VOGU-3710 file (C-alpha; in Angstrom, 3 decimals, decimal comma):
1> mdrneenvsn> 57,883/116,991/118,165  57,480/120,431/117,572  57,246/122,646/114,097  61,143/123,403/114,581  62,123/120,042/115,280  59,869/118,416/112,242  61,397/121,166/109,634  65,086/120,009/110,868  63,938/116,229/110,543  62,297/116,814/107,132
11> eltngvpiig> 65,221/118,895/105,825  68,033/116,467/106,966  66,322/113,218/105,894  65,573/114,855/102,457  67,425/112,056/100,016  66,238/113,960/96,895  69,221/115,419/94,694  69,310/119,077/94,332  66,573/120,401/91,674  68,214/121,617/88,409
21> qdiaqqpkdn> 71,723/120,719/89,473  73,490/119,365/86,146  74,291/115,619/86,591  77,730/116,417/84,487  78,598/119,113/87,050  78,621/116,671/89,830  81,576/114,376/91,069  82,348/111,425/89,062  82,078/108,228/91,270  85,866/107,725/90,231
31> ekserafkif> 86,815/110,842/91,000  85,720/110,600/94,647  88,723/109,874/96,314  91,798/110,648/93,901  92,796/114,128/95,952  93,049/112,339/99,052  94,828/109,331/97,363  97,351/111,726/96,051  97,763/113,182/99,714  98,264/109,976/100,864
41> nsgikraqnl> 100,564/108,815/98,167  102,727/112,261/98,614  103,063/111,573/102,664  103,990/107,853/102,359  106,677/108,713/99,940  108,442/110,711/102,673  108,439/107,566/105,035  109,385/105,528/102,273  112,411/107,763/101,736  113,653/107,327/105,229
51> lsinigssde> 113,145/103,579/104,919  115,874/103,786/102,628  117,990/106,592/103,623  121,070/104,454/103,935  121,085/103,127/100,197  122,467/105,126/97,262  120,982/105,434/94,187  123,243/102,846/92,850  122,150/100,403/95,409  125,015/100,580/97,771
61> qlpiandkll> 124,964/100,662/101,278  125,714/104,005/102,688  127,938/104,735/106,388  124,944/105,956/108,103  125,532/105,724/112,036  123,158/103,007/113,708  121,629/105,410/116,089  120,389/107,837/113,252  118,929/104,819/111,242  116,626/103,897/113,964
71> dsyravivls> 115,698/107,547/114,506  114,845/107,216/110,997  112,709/104,620/111,368  110,974/106,098/114,529  110,313/108,662/112,015  108,808/106,333/109,383  106,255/105,352/111,899  105,094/108,757/112,676  104,974/109,859/109,147  103,170/106,825/108,087
81> isaldayikt> 100,635/107,389/110,467  100,381/110,873/109,537  99,879/110,082/105,805  97,013/107,849/106,815  95,374/110,952/108,906  95,222/113,046/106,068  94,080/110,233/103,658  91,219/109,624/106,076  90,541/113,349/106,726  90,701/114,551/102,945
91> fliveikqrl> 88,563/111,163/101,880  85,812/112,203/104,294  85,716/115,709/103,765  85,318/115,335/99,854  82,687/112,276/100,183  80,811/114,410/102,995  80,846/117,357/100,669  79,344/115,235/97,424  76,662/113,899/100,110  75,439/117,002/101,009
101> deknlsadlk> 75,418/118,478/97,588  73,329/115,419/96,571  71,556/115,689/99,867  72,004/111,856/99,886  73,148/111,474/103,995  73,459/108,537/105,870  71,827/108,297/109,160  75,189/108,732/111,428  75,561/111,659/109,048  72,340/113,293/109,801
111> qyikdelftk> 72,976/112,653/113,544  76,514/113,963/113,450  75,339/117,205/111,921  72,603/117,612/114,734  74,616/116,502/117,647  78,178/117,728/116,880  77,987/120,497/114,424  75,064/122,679/115,589  73,407/123,426/118,946  69,668/122,829/119,083
121> dtlhqhvles> 69,008/126,488/118,978  71,277/127,394/116,130  70,446/124,132/113,957  66,472/125,465/114,257  67,944/128,939/113,557  69,785/127,965/110,271  68,352/125,167/108,649  65,532/126,454/106,525  68,122/129,070/104,972  68,775/128,808/101,684
131> nfyekviekf> 72,492/128,675/102,244  71,957/126,091/105,188  74,341/123,178/103,429  76,610/125,751/102,676  76,881/126,439/106,253  76,984/122,571/107,140  80,345/122,177/104,690  81,653/125,299/106,614  81,055/123,751/110,056  82,308/120,199/108,850
141> dddfekksfq> 85,780/122,095/107,758  86,093/123,662/110,899  85,443/120,622/112,835  87,612/118,339/111,340  90,628/120,705/111,403  90,171/120,129/115,214  89,913/116,124/114,662  92,557/113,346/114,495  91,931/110,485/112,452  94,272/107,988/113,842
151> gqksidkymk> 93,346/104,496/115,735  90,906/102,090/114,425  87,980/103,545/116,862  88,145/106,810/115,579  88,716/105,830/111,758  85,731/103,472/112,547  83,653/106,059/113,444  84,042/109,109/111,018  83,880/106,484/108,090  80,266/105,805/109,108
161> lagfnsvfkm> 79,244/109,529/108,202  80,364/108,521/104,786  78,437/105,560/104,943  81,449/102,962/105,288  79,617/100,934/108,091  82,416/98,657/110,186  85,339/100,026/107,554  87,965/97,584/108,897  85,571/94,647/107,999  85,178/95,617/104,830
171> isrsadksad> 88,944/96,419/104,609  89,547/92,452/105,691  87,308/91,470/102,956  88,577/92,983/100,289  92,021/92,685/101,003  91,369/88,840/102,241  92,771/89,835/105,480  92,266/88,918/109,066  89,926/91,661/110,555  91,571/90,739/114,150
181> nllsdverft> 95,255/91,224/112,681  94,428/94,321/111,130  92,765/96,123/114,000  95,398/95,060/116,296  98,156/96,277/113,792  96,389/99,480/113,751  96,609/99,991/117,378  100,039/98,749/117,905  101,610/101,347/115,458  99,159/104,403/116,422
191> qrrhlivhcg> 100,447/103,939/119,938  103,965/103,361/118,705  103,763/106,507/117,249  101,844/107,979/120,158  105,007/106,822/122,398  107,509/108,447/119,458  105,798/111,770/119,705  104,733/112,228/123,221  107,239/110,173/125,117  110,374/110,568/123,036
201> dhdlnqtqlt> 110,193/106,942/122,420  111,332/106,003/126,128  109,902/103,366/128,421  108,826/105,983/131,473  108,376/103,159/133,470  111,670/102,579/133,878  114,160/104,518/136,673  116,630/104,540/134,147  116,862/106,211/130,423  115,454/103,615/128,145
211> enritiddas> 114,453/103,391/124,780  111,796/101,115/123,073  113,728/98,847/120,966  112,729/99,551/116,746  113,868/97,612/113,461  113,453/98,385/109,823  110,940/95,448/109,958  108,461/97,909/112,251  108,688/100,739/110,161  108,665/98,424/107,026
221> ncielvslia> 105,599/96,661/108,399  104,059/100,140/109,343  104,020/101,536/105,763  102,407/98,535/104,221  99,619/98,233/106,490  98,800/101,999/106,050  99,071/101,367/102,378  96,630/98,859/102,448  94,282/100,739/104,343  94,274/104,061/102,017
231> reihklskek> 94,744/101,478/99,136  91,629/99,153/100,089  89,597/102,315/100,861  90,472/103,963/97,949  89,167/100,979/95,712  86,083/100,630/97,705  85,041/104,200/97,211  85,424/103,658/93,443  82,982/100,507/93,878  80,180/102,412/95,518
//
């Protein structure tokens, strides 16, 4: 290992909190994901509004055409997956910034910084600068703007950066749910969201114009799934 590589390694593996930082000024553990959870709840409320679009304020059924109801259910799935995407992205930014402030980086986070945020030359150039960690945060902000946090593989990969290894196993234990069923449902609804957004929810393998079937249960189950995931991650983050 040459001197530059040794400097990079030492800086990224330094687990000592910033000297002189007032502990009272650091984000409290129970505040880590509050902003992310508020963003999720705001997004999922939109999905819930569409799910009950045919129910009036006095619980009366409103005369909405069936085709419009079915399209509202499709929109529910899109909004639900988007709410989870926004939650994961915001949660990770908050969590990673805190870890950088405290210089408490997981092995996966260190590796991601080395491999994804900098080239070898630019990392060597910036690592010993006094504002290096501020530059890392800026890089994360830019990097995550281009990322999508949809699907179990993507969520699992990026949650590792915040120290949540095998996050769906953690969720399944915490919620007492089958991990296999959880992963299957995440992929099913993520793929359905892609079909709706990119194919208009049509079966492109058919010669005739054919819409994929959708029901209120599909929409309701999607809301329930993403709400479970966000709720359990929020709970797990407060227990860390």
